[in-house]
C-alpha positions, 0 to 999 in steps of 0.5 A: 475463116474458121468454121464454127464448132458444130456438135450434132446430136441426133436420136429418136424421141425420148432419148434425152436429146433436149436436156443433154444438148442444152447441158452440153452447150452450157458446159462448153459455152456454145449456142443451142438449137432445138430443131424439133421445136421448129417443126413443132412450132410449124405444126402449131401454126398450121393447126391454128390456121386450120390447115388439113395436116394430112394434105401435104400440098396444103401444108407446103403451101401454108408453110411459106407464110409462117415466120419462126424465130428460134433463140439459141441460149441454152439456159433460156431457149425460146421459139416464136411464131409471128412474134408470139411465144409458143414454147408451151403450146408446142408441147401440147398433145395435139401438136405432139400427135401431128408433128410427124405429118408436118415434118414429113412434108419435103417443102417444110423440111427444105424451109426449116433446114435452110433456116437451121443452116442460117442459125448455125452459120451465124453462130460462134459454135453451136450444139444442134439437136434433131433427127437429121442434123448429122445426115442432112442439116450439118453433115460436116459437123465436127462432132456427131452424136447418135443418142439412144436409150432402150424403149422402156427408158425412153417411155418412162422419161417421156411419161414423167415429162408429161406429168406421169402419163401411162408409160405403156401407152407412151412407149407405143406412141414413141414406137409409132413416132419412130416408124414414121420418122425412120421411114419417111422419104424426106430426111429420115431418122438415121445414124449418120456416117461418123456419128458416135453412139451414146446409150443413155439407158443406164446413165444419169443426165450428167453422165451423158453430158460428161460422155459427150463433152469428153467426145467433143474435147477429144475431137481433132 
């Protein structure tokens, strides 16, 4: 039985992973999974329950009861919690400011990594984006990409996504997120072995997608 084609795209916040991954999946006719949205959805659910997110034990205990369902259509990716569409609320400032706390809890990562692997195994080919895809979730992925951009470019993109937020403040927030993600004990953000670095600082979205599609096409 042939394993599905898995394209793992990792990288820090604001590097353009979501738009790029959706574009690559659409171009190649593959499914798409946004693992970051899963952690955001878990965070949203725990906030709704009033769980103390600075208490890892409380987070771990409450996480078991959260039911997440991720759609894998790159043209219309969806995320539901208990049947509720949470695609918009998981992008709130409250969730953004809290998701690193939840994502750092080992039991949360165990739960969601298991779910992510189920989605991958059930696909006919998929582009998966996150921070630990090539290193933890799908270490045997045929293609591994580490997507980066310089801090100023990342901040400008994220500020534009957030309706013209202050770029300097956004850059500081991204730097703080990077420190948390890269130093956490459970599945830290790293460039996985065998990953190809793609720097999108001076490239358009289409150019980044083109570059990754060429890498996939050239993979043995």
